[in-house]
C-alpha positions in Angstrom: 39.3 277.3 245.0 39.8 277.2 241.2 39.9 280.6 239.4 38.9 280.8 235.7 39.5 284.0 233.7 38.6 283.1 230.1 37.4 280.4 227.7 40.8 278.7 227.4 41.1 278.2 231.1 37.5 276.8 231.2 38.3 274.5 228.2 41.3 273.0 230.0 38.9 271.8 232.8 36.5 269.8 230.6 35.8 266.4 232.1 37.5 267.4 235.4 36.0 267.5 238.8 36.1 271.2 239.7 35.7 270.8 243.4 33.4 270.3 246.4 31.8 273.1 248.5 31.8 273.1 252.3 29.0 271.5 254.2 25.9 273.7 254.5 23.2 273.1 257.2 19.5 273.5 256.2 17.5 274.7 259.1 13.7 274.8 259.8 13.9 278.6 259.7 15.3 278.5 256.2 12.6 275.9 255.2 9.9 278.2 256.6 11.3 281.2 254.7 11.4 279.2 251.5 7.8 278.1 252.1 6.8 281.7 252.5 8.6 282.8 249.4 7.2 280.0 247.2 3.7 279.8 248.9 4.4 276.0 249.4 3.4 275.4 253.1 2.8 271.7 252.7 3.0 270.1 256.2 5.9 267.8 255.3 8.0 271.0 255.1 6.4 273.4 257.5 4.8 271.5 260.4 7.5 269.8 262.5 5.1 268.2 265.0 2.9 266.7 262.3 6.0 265.6 260.4 7.4 263.9 263.5 4.3 261.8 264.0 2.9 261.3 260.5 5.8 261.4 258.1 7.9 258.4 257.0 10.9 260.7 257.6 10.1 261.5 261.3 10.9 265.2 260.7 10.3 268.0 258.2 12.2 267.9 254.9 13.6 270.7 252.8 11.7 271.5 249.6 13.5 270.0 246.6 13.6 273.4 245.0 15.2 274.8 248.1 18.1 272.4 247.7 18.3 273.3 244.0 18.3 277.0 244.8 21.5 276.5 246.8 23.5 275.8 243.7 24.6 279.3 242.9 25.7 279.9 246.5 27.6 276.7 246.8 29.1 277.0 243.3 30.8 280.2 244.4 32.7 278.3 247.0 34.1 275.9 244.3 35.1 278.1 241.4 35.7 281.8 241.0 35.0 283.0 237.5 36.6 286.3 236.9 36.8 288.8 234.0 33.0 288.7 233.5 30.5 291.1 232.1 27.7 288.8 233.2 26.8 285.3 234.4 23.3 283.8 233.7 21.6 280.7 235.0 20.6 279.1 231.7 19.1 275.8 232.4 18.8 272.4 234.1 19.1 269.1 232.3 18.9 265.4 233.2 18.0 266.4 236.8 16.7 264.0 239.4 16.0 264.3 243.1 17.5 261.2 244.8 16.5 261.5 248.4 14.8 263.9 250.8 16.9 266.3 252.9 15.8 266.2 256.5 15.8 269.4 258.5 19.2 270.1 260.1 21.0 268.0 257.6 24.2 269.2 256.0 24.6 269.2 252.3 27.5 270.0 249.9 27.8 270.4 246.2 30.2 268.4 244.0 30.8 269.7 240.4 32.5 268.3 237.3 32.7 270.3 234.1 30.7 268.3 231.5 31.2 270.6 228.5 31.5 274.0 227.0 30.0 275.6 223.9 31.4 278.9 222.5 28.3 280.8 221.4 30.5 283.3 219.5 31.4 285.3 222.6 29.3 284.0 225.4 30.2 280.6 226.8 27.6 277.9 227.7 29.1 275.7 230.5 27.4 272.5 231.5 28.2 271.5 235.1 27.5 267.9 236.2 26.4 268.4 239.8 25.7 266.2 242.8 24.2 267.5 246.1 25.5 265.2 248.7 23.9 264.7 252.2 26.3 264.2 255.1 26.3 260.6 256.3 24.0 259.4 253.5 24.9 257.2 250.5 22.3 258.6 248.2 22.5 262.3 247.0 19.8 264.8 247.4 20.0 265.4 243.6 22.1 264.9 240.5 21.8 266.8 237.3 23.4 269.1 234.8 23.3 272.8 235.6 24.0 275.2 232.7 25.4 278.6 233.1 26.2 281.2 230.4 29.3 283.4 230.9 29.9 286.6 229.1 33.7 287.3 229.5 35.2 290.8 229.0 37.3 291.0 225.9 
């Protein structure tokens, strides 16, 4: 795991792959809880029997936004940013879902530091991300995730 304590240490990583998280299994229970939290109970996510017989996938699939919501959790396995007052999810750019994630699939996050902008104190960091699916060629998604870091003086 890479540890970053300040802007200079971040800057030294521009263009570098920062790392890859461990594999994380997405279960039906998690899909159901996400459906409850987001009020999105579409059968392709929440009805395993119907999905088995009527879906082109033959099983339920994770919500795309569920896979996206895993970024902060998986990111913390890759890089430890210390000496912070605050960290903020700032935005998402050039984002595309590439392939559905079937229930009980394992995914992992790969991150490269695309760029940094010093906002006169806070730092805007653009992470080029790919959520890989175990044993699949196409990723679940690719995109740029932007965080803002407020380092202590």
